[in-house]
N, C-alpha and C positions, 0 to 999 in steps of 0.2 A: 949295128946296125940300136941293138937296143940299149946303149950307153948312152947315145947321142941322145935316144927318147928321152931316157929316164931326164938329162937333165932341158929338155923344155922347159921355160917356163910359160910358157903361152896357153892356154885353155886352145884343147884337141876335142874334139870327137871322132874318133873310130862307129863309121857304121860298118855293120858286118848283118850276111843273112846266117839264118840258122840252119840251111842246107850249107852249107862253103867244104864242098869234098877237094880243094885247096890247100887254105889254115882252118880251122877250126877256129868255135869263136873261145875257147878257152886262152886262144892264143893272143887275141884283142881283148879277153879278160883281166890277162896276165903286161900287156899291154899298156893300157891306162892304169892297174895301181902301178905300175914303175913312174909316172907320172906325175907327177907336183896337183895336176891339175887335168888330168884326165879323165875322157868321157865316154861310155861307149855304150848304142842302145843295136841291139841284136831285133833285124825286117825278119819276119816269121816269112817262110816260103819264098822264100832267096836264099842264092849261092852267093857263087864267088862277088858278085858282081850284083848289089844291089840295087846299085842305086838304071842300072836295066830292069830285071827280076820285078824290082816294088819300086818305079819311079815315087808314086802318090805317099809312099812311109818314108821312103827315103830323105827325099826332100821333105817333109815332116816333125825327119829328125832333124835338119840340118834350123833351119829354120825356127827352131821351139830351141835350138842349142844359141844361134845367131842373139834371138832373143833378149836371152838369160845374160847372154856375157854384156850385151851394154847395159843393164844393170848391176856388171860388176863392177 
């Protein structure tokens, strides 16, 4: 999967929880770095499903990312 991700050219946002016990944020950092336009936001006090643990923070990150993508 990581080779496929490296070839994606679309702007991509990974939203990660800082308390994720399934996959550490280091994995998100690695994946975002492998992409030409990969981005990572780490939500505080969120686990493996940050959109459920911290929905407002996850939504704000996505909205901010989409707004920035409109200006590209």
